[in-house]
C-alpha positions as CSV (number, residue, x, y, z in Angstrom):
1,M,-3.8,-26.1,-3.0
2,Q,-7.1,-24.2,-2.9
3,E,-9.0,-27.4,-2.2
4,A,-6.7,-28.2,0.7
5,E,-7.2,-24.7,2.1
6,L,-10.9,-25.0,1.9
7,R,-10.9,-28.4,3.6
8,A,-8.7,-26.8,6.4
9,G,-11.3,-24.0,6.7
10,I,-9.0,-21.2,5.7
11,Q,-9.4,-18.5,3.0
12,P,-7.5,-19.4,-0.1
13,I,-4.3,-17.5,-0.6
14,E,-5.3,-16.4,-4.1
15,E,-8.3,-14.6,-2.6
16,L,-6.1,-13.0,0.0
17,I,-3.6,-11.8,-2.6
18,D,-6.4,-10.3,-4.7
19,E,-7.9,-8.6,-1.6
20,H,-4.4,-7.3,-0.6
21,R,-3.8,-5.9,-4.2
22,H,-7.2,-4.2,-4.2
23,V,-6.7,-2.5,-0.8
24,R,-3.1,-1.6,-1.6
25,K,-4.1,0.2,-4.8
26,K,-6.6,2.3,-2.8
27,A,-4.0,3.0,-0.2
28,A,-1.1,3.9,-2.5
29,I,-2.1,7.5,-3.2
30,L,-2.8,8.1,0.5
31,W,0.5,6.5,1.3
32,A,2.3,8.9,-1.0
33,K,0.5,11.8,0.7
34,Y,0.5,10.8,4.4
35,G,3.1,8.1,4.7
36,P,6.8,8.6,5.5
37,G,8.2,11.2,3.2
38,G,4.7,12.1,2.1
39,V,3.7,15.5,0.8
40,A,0.8,16.3,3.1
41,D,2.6,19.0,5.1
42,S,3.9,20.6,1.9
43,L,0.4,20.7,0.5
44,R,-1.0,22.1,3.7
45,K,1.6,24.9,3.7
46,A,1.0,25.6,0.0
47,E,-2.8,26.0,0.7
48,R,-2.1,28.3,3.6
49,S,0.2,30.4,1.4
50,R,-2.4,30.5,-1.4
51,I,-5.0,31.8,1.0
52,A,-2.6,34.3,2.5
53,E,-1.8,35.6,-1.0
54,Y,-5.5,35.9,-1.8
55,L,-6.1,37.9,1.4
56,R,-3.1,40.1,0.7
57,V,-4.5,40.9,-2.8
58,M,-8.0,41.6,-1.3
59,A,-6.5,43.9,1.3
60,A,-4.4,45.8,-1.3
61,A,-7.5,46.2,-3.5
62,E,-9.3,47.8,-0.5
63,G,-6.3,50.0,0.3
64,R,-5.7,48.3,3.7
65,K,-2.2,47.7,5.0
66,V,-1.7,44.2,6.6
67,T,1.2,42.5,8.3
68,E,2.5,39.1,7.4
69,A,1.6,37.9,10.9
70,S,-2.0,39.0,10.5
71,L,-2.2,37.4,7.0
72,A,-0.9,34.1,8.4
73,E,-3.4,34.2,11.2
74,A,-6.3,35.1,8.9
75,A,-5.3,32.3,6.5
76,E,-5.3,29.7,9.2
77,C,-8.9,30.5,10.2
78,H,-10.2,31.0,6.6
79,K,-13.0,28.7,5.6
80,D,-11.0,27.3,2.6
81,Y,-8.1,26.4,4.9
82,L,-10.4,24.8,7.5
83,D,-12.2,22.8,4.7
84,F,-8.8,21.7,3.4
85,L,-7.8,20.5,6.9
86,A,-11.2,18.7,7.2
87,M,-10.5,16.9,3.9
88,M,-7.0,15.9,5.0
89,T,-8.4,14.6,8.3
90,K,-10.9,12.5,6.4
91,E,-8.2,11.2,4.1
92,R,-5.8,10.4,7.0
93,A,-8.6,8.4,8.6
94,E,-9.2,6.5,5.4
95,F,-5.4,5.9,5.2
96,F,-5.4,4.5,8.7
97,E,-8.3,2.2,7.9
98,L,-6.7,0.9,4.7
99,N,-3.5,0.2,6.6
100,A,-5.5,-1.7,9.2
101,Q,-7.1,-3.8,6.4
102,L,-3.7,-4.6,5.0
103,E,-2.6,-5.7,8.4
104,E,-5.7,-7.9,8.8
105,I,-5.0,-9.6,5.5
106,A,-1.4,-10.2,6.6
107,F,-2.8,-11.8,9.8
108,K,-5.1,-14.0,7.7
109,V,-2.2,-15.2,5.6
110,N,0.0,-15.9,8.6
111,R,-2.9,-17.7,10.3
112,G,-3.6,-19.8,7.2
113,Q,0.0,-20.8,6.9
114,A,0.0,-21.9,10.6
115,V,-3.2,-23.9,10.1
116,M,-1.8,-25.6,7.0
117,R,1.4,-26.5,8.8
118,Y,-0.6,-27.9,11.7
119,V,-2.9,-29.9,9.4
120,T,0.1,-31.2,7.5
121,T,1.9,-32.2,10.7
122,E,-1.3,-34.0,12.0
123,V,-1.9,-35.9,8.8
124,G,1.8,-36.9,8.7
125,S,1.7,-38.1,12.3
126,M,-1.5,-40.2,11.6
127,A,0.1,-41.8,8.6
128,G,3.3,-42.8,10.4
């Protein structure tokens, strides 16, 4: 089959399957984090809570009284939280790119199938 695919000028299906498997493995952890039902929002909230607790402890150590609202606001502009958001943004972009690569592979498979059907039909009509 690979020889027929090469003669027809299309990428062999085995190569496309290998490429798909490789990209899918890279996308899997990001899918679990950012895909439907992913844990990204829970992780973001946990990071914000961690930072708020840190700020609460620091304020208590200094004898300062703070409100929950001021802690929440301070946590959301804390460097660690902003770094966390930047990392998540980078990962989401990578997730988007990997999904686009998977779609591109699917397009190549579909195109290859169409070309092979066309070539098969043309060869059949010439023989008949």
